[in-house]
C-alpha positions as CSV (number, residue, x, y, z in Angstrom):
1,E,21.3,61.3,46.9
2,S,20.5,60.4,50.5
3,S,17.5,62.0,52.1
4,S,19.5,62.8,55.2
5,K,19.4,66.4,56.3
6,E,22.6,65.9,58.3
7,G,26.1,65.6,56.9
8,N,28.2,62.4,57.1
9,V,31.6,63.3,58.4
10,G,33.3,60.3,56.8
11,A,31.8,60.9,53.4
12,G,32.7,64.6,53.7
13,G,36.3,63.7,54.5
14,L,36.5,61.6,51.4
15,L,35.0,64.3,49.3
16,W,37.3,66.9,50.9
17,T,40.5,64.9,50.1
18,S,39.5,63.5,46.8
19,S,37.3,66.1,45.0
20,C,38.3,69.5,46.3
21,V,42.0,69.0,45.3
22,H,41.0,68.7,41.7
23,C,40.6,72.5,41.4
24,H,42.7,74.0,44.2
25,N,45.0,73.3,47.1
26,L,43.3,72.0,50.2
27,R,42.7,74.5,52.9
28,E,43.0,73.6,56.6
29,P,39.5,73.5,58.2
30,N,40.7,75.9,60.8
31,E,41.5,78.6,58.2
32,L,37.9,79.8,58.5
33,R,35.3,79.8,61.3
34,D,32.4,77.3,61.0
35,D,30.0,80.1,59.9
36,Q,32.4,81.2,57.2
37,W,32.7,77.7,55.9
38,V,28.9,77.6,55.4
39,T,29.2,80.4,52.9
40,S,32.2,78.8,51.3
41,V,30.7,75.4,50.9
42,L,27.5,76.9,49.4
43,H,29.6,78.7,46.9
44,M,31.6,75.6,46.1
45,R,28.5,73.5,45.8
46,I,27.6,75.6,42.8
47,R,31.2,75.8,41.4
48,A,31.9,72.1,41.9
49,G,28.5,70.8,41.1
50,L,28.1,69.1,44.5
51,T,24.7,67.7,45.5
52,G,23.0,69.0,48.6
53,Q,24.0,65.9,50.5
54,E,27.6,66.2,49.4
55,A,27.8,69.8,50.5
56,R,26.3,68.8,53.9
57,D,28.8,66.0,54.1
58,V,31.8,68.3,53.4
59,L,30.5,70.9,55.9
60,A,30.0,68.2,58.5
61,F,33.6,67.1,58.0
62,I,35.0,70.6,58.2
63,Q,33.0,71.5,61.3
64,A,33.9,68.2,63.0
65,S,37.6,68.9,62.2
66,N,37.3,72.4,63.7
67,A,35.6,71.0,66.8
68,T,38.3,68.3,67.3
69,A,41.1,70.8,66.8
70,A,39.4,73.2,69.3
71,A,39.0,70.4,71.8
72,E,42.6,69.4,71.4
73,R,43.8,73.0,71.9
74,A,41.7,73.3,75.0
75,R,43.0,70.1,76.4
76,R,46.7,71.2,75.8
77,D,45.9,74.6,77.3
78,L,44.4,73.0,80.4
79,E,47.4,70.7,80.8
80,A,49.8,73.6,80.5
81,A,47.8,75.6,83.1
82,R,47.9,72.7,85.5
83,A,51.6,72.2,85.0
84,A,52.2,75.9,85.6
85,Q,50.1,75.8,88.7
86,Q,52.0,72.7,90.0
87,T,55.3,74.4,89.3
88,Q,54.1,77.6,91.1
89,S,52.9,75.6,94.1
90,Q,56.2,73.7,94.3
91,D,58.1,77.1,94.3
92,D,55.9,78.5,97.1
């Protein structure tokens, strides 16, 4: 086990897609908030026998996925708002 206190997003993604599916269907990272995932991952650490580092890795992957999805939603919302503003200014 690594002595890192931070999770590795890549390693967490591999664990997420290869290990979690052994017992249940994969959930989308955005099904829970980041703080809810902390509790879920701690629970699954015990149930799945994950090491502390593996749990940190999975959590890092989930939280990075949520952050990426949130950033993408914000980018799309901003583009839509700009397009609506341009349309409105063309109509005026």
